N, C-alpha and C positions, 0 to 999 in steps of 0.2 A: 504493500499499499503506500503511495506517495502522498506528499502533503496536499496536494489538490484534491486527491480522493478523500482524505480526512476532513477537508473543508466542505466537501459535498454531501456528507452523511446527513447533516441536519442544518436547517437555517440558523439555528442557535446552538453553539457549544457551551453547555453549562460550565461555568468556573466555580469550582467547588472548594470548600475549606472543610476537611473532616476532623473533628477534634477527638472522636472516639472511633478506632478502627472497627469495631463491631458494627458500626452504622453503615459501613461502606457497601456491603452486599445487599441490604434492603434498600438503601438509596439508588443503587444502580439498576435494581429490578424495578423499582418505581419509575425511574426515568425511561426504561425500556418499554414498561406498560404503557407510558404516555406517548411513545413513539420517537423517543430521543435515545440514539444508540452510540452516543460519543459523549465523553467526559474529559474536561482538563480539571484534574485534581491537583490543586497547587501544593507546593512544598512549604506551606506556611504553618504547619503544625507537626508535632513529634509523631503523630499518628499516620502522616501522609504516605510514607513508603510501605507500611503495613497495610494501609487502606487500598494502595495500588496493586498490591500482590493478591489480596484477597479478591478484588474485582476481577483481576486478570485470570485468576484461577477458577472462580466460582460463577463469574457471569461473562464467559467468553464472547456472548453475543454483543457485548458492549466494548467499543474501541476506547481503551483507557489511555489517557495521555498524562504526563506530568507538566505542571505549570510552575512559574516562578523559578525556572531553572537558571541559576545565576553563575555556576561554575562548571568546570569539567566534571568535578567530583559529583556535583548534583545530577549531571547527565548519566554518569556512570552508575550511580546507585538506583536511578530511576529505571534505566534499561534492565539492570539485574533484578529488579523488582517486578518487571513485566509490562512496564510502559510501552505503548505501541507508536507514540509520538512525543514530542518535547515541545514546550513553548516558554519563551523568555520575554521579559519586559523590553529588553534592549538586545543589542548585537554588538558586544565589545569583540575586540580582535581576537582575543584567545578562544572565544566560543566559535567564531567564524572559521578559525584554523581547526579547532577540535572537530567541527561537524562534518568535515570530509571524512572522518573515520567512524562515524556513528551509523548504526545499521537500521536506524528508524528514522522517519521524517522529524524535521525541526521547523517551527514557525518562529522566526527571530522578530523581535519587536522593533519598530521605528516610529518616529513622530514627526519627521521633517523630510522634505525632498532630498536633501543632502544624504541623510542616512539611508533612504530608500535606494539611492543610486549607489552607495557604497556597498549595501547588502546585495543589490542586483549584480553589481560587478564581481562579487564573490561567489555567484553562481545561484542565488537564491531569488525566485520570482514570486513566491507565495509569502506574504509577510503579515505580521500582526501590526495594527495601527493602535498605538497605546501611548498616553492615555487619550482616547479618542475625544471625549467631551471637552477637555481643556486644551486640546491641540487644534482646535478649529472645527471639531465636529464633522458632520456629513458634508458641509459646504467645502471644507478643506480637503477632505478625502476625495471629493468628486473633482475637485481641480486638479488633483494629481493625476487622473486619468487621461488628460490631455497630453502633457509631456512624457508620461510614464505609462503608456496603454498596455505594456507588456507585464505589468505587475498586478497581482491580485491580493486582496487584502482581507483580514478578518478584524474589523475594529473592536476594541474591547476597552472598557473604562467609562463608566457613565451611561452604559446602554441599558434601556428599560423597555417595557412594553409600550411605552409612550413614544419612543423615537427609533425603535429597531427597524420599522420598515422604511424610515427616511434613509437608513444606511444601505438596507437590502435592495432598495430601487437602484442603486448606483451601479454603472457597468463593471466597475472594478472591485465589487464586493462579492464574495462567495458565500459569506456566513457572518454572523456576529458572535461575540462572546458576552456571556452575561451571568450575573450571579443571582438574578432574581428567581431562577427556577428552583434554587436550593437555599432559601434564606435560613440563617442559624436557628432561628426559633422553631422552624418546622422540623429541622433535624434534631434538635435537642427534644422535641415533644414527640419525635419519631412519628410524625404525621405523614406517612407514606403515600397515602391516598391523595392528599392534598399536593404533594410533590408531582404525582402523576398527572393531576389536573393542569398544573402549571406547565409540564412538559407537553401535554396535549395541546395547549393553546400555543405553545412555541413552535411545535412541529408544523402548525397550520399557518404560520406566518407567510411562508413562501407563497401559498395561494392567495394571499391578500395583497401581494405586491402588484 
């Protein structure tokens, strides 16, 4: 599976923080039940790697990725845990160099035209636009499609049900990333049916564009 194929699984990639690894499998199953078969599980908690491993092992129908990959070691540990793709908020030189040796797709983050050009020159044409809402939003991202038509983006950061379609309408956007599908209060309360409903609504966004 390549990066573009990952971006095509769902119009929304849930950006998830799991504090308790025991929640990972029921969460993944709830998203699958709602029609969302991809997860970016961020390395922002001590439970993250165990959660990635649990989903990779027990819910193979979900394409599980690791987010907030900041270092080569983060990438290596995520791959060992079973991650099938990696996502970073930026694209420092050391990660650009290391990515050539990774066996799975990587979605590097950019927020400016210069960053996008540098990452493109390193061989990456599918990028994360982050933080989207404070980097000019849909208008800024749409403007990049003129001079950089070969690049495809997944905007993340400040995306919600209220503005997701503004991004999804853009010719250079394949999907968006959002945390609204898996809010912490629902995870802590183990409200899996509610997560499935949010996923169902997100999965239908493409048809409303």
